[in-house]
N, C-alpha and C positions, 0 to 999 in steps of 0.2 A: 864605780857602778854604771854598769854598760848603759844608756841612752837607747829606748825603746828606736829607733831610727837607726843606728847603727846593729844591735836588732833585725831587723829586717833587710836590712841591707846583706847583711852577713845569712843570713839564712835562703833569699832570695837570688844567691851569689851560687848557688848547689848545681850542679851540672843537672840531678836528675829530680823527682819532688816525691811523693808519694800521699794519697789522697784518703784516708781512712774516715767511711763514710758516706764515698763516695757513691750516689744514686744514680738507675736512670731516669728517675720521676723531677722532670723541669722543675715542681712544685722546690724544691728540699734541696737545701743550702749545701748541703756535700753537691749535687747534681751542678752548680755555679760555680761551684770552689773548683769542681774537676774541670768543667769546659772552660772557666777565665783564665788555667792555667793554656789549653789547647789554645785560646783563641790568641792568646800572647805569647806563643812562639813553644812553650817550654816542653818541655817530657817529661811527664806526669806517667806515675799512674796509679789506678782503681784501686782502694781498699775497700773491699765486702765480702763477707763470708755469702750471703745471702743470694747471690747472683754471679753471672757468669763474665756481662757483658756492663759498659759501661762507655754510652756515644760509642754500638760499634767496635770500641776497644774490648780485650781479656781484662777483665778484673777476678784482681788476687785477692785470695780468704787472707793470708798473713804478708806482714813483712818476710815475713822468711824465707816466701813464695815468687816473691820478685825476682825478674831475670836480670836484677844488678844491685847493687846497697844502694841505697839511696841516704843524702846527708840532711834531707830537712822531709818534714812529716808536719801534714798538714790535717789536725787532727778536727772533723764534723761528729762526735758524735755525743753520747747522753755521760753526765759528768763518770761515773758508774764505769764508763769503756771504755772513758780519758785513762783513765787509774787505771786501768790494768796494757792498756795500750803506752801506757812507759814501762812496762819489763817488756815488755817485746821488743820497744823501743830500743832498751837500751842495748837486749841484746843483739839485736841485729846493726849496732853501730852506728844509729841516726845521729845525728847531731846536734840540731834543731827543729824544733815544736814547739807548731803557731797553733795554739788552741782558739778557734775560730770560740767569737762571742756567746755562747750558750754549753760550750762545751766543756769550759775549767773546771775545776772546782778548786780550794783551798788544797786539799791533800794531792792530788794530781801537779798540781805547780811544784809543792813541794817536794813530792818526790824525784820530780824530773829535776829540781837545783839539785839534792843529793845526790843526785846519782850523772852528775853535770853536766845536763843537756842545759843549751838554751833555749829559753822560754820566751815563751809573748802568747802575752793573756792579760785579760780585763779589758778589750775596748776593741782595739784594732784589728783591721779586718781586712782578707784578700782581697774583696772583693773591688775594695775602695784603690785599694794599696795598686793595683793592678790596670782594674779601669776596665770592671768589669759591660758591657756591652745586652748579653746574651745571643743564646744562641740558636 
């Protein structure tokens, strides 16, 4: 069984990331996750079907609309949405999903694992890992 540390290292080794649930509201966790990638010089795409921009960057309604495929998907959505995102991620060729605290559900984790995705869930936080400073 792969350690959480190894999963995080593999996740963060991706050339580009997507953040499902990215928001332009600085109080929202999805905003902070997207901003954290940018603060750390990472290429990241905000996913949110209800907005056109996040932090001045184009937002995309789903993974299929991205200008390039991504290997790693950060999920900051309610668990019911997370479960639906797993199907989308699998179809888009995502290899790693990081369900941020509050986004995971047992059904989503099991679905992702059955699909062969590397899953990070149950506590580790992107903001802690990358050292979010706030924008």
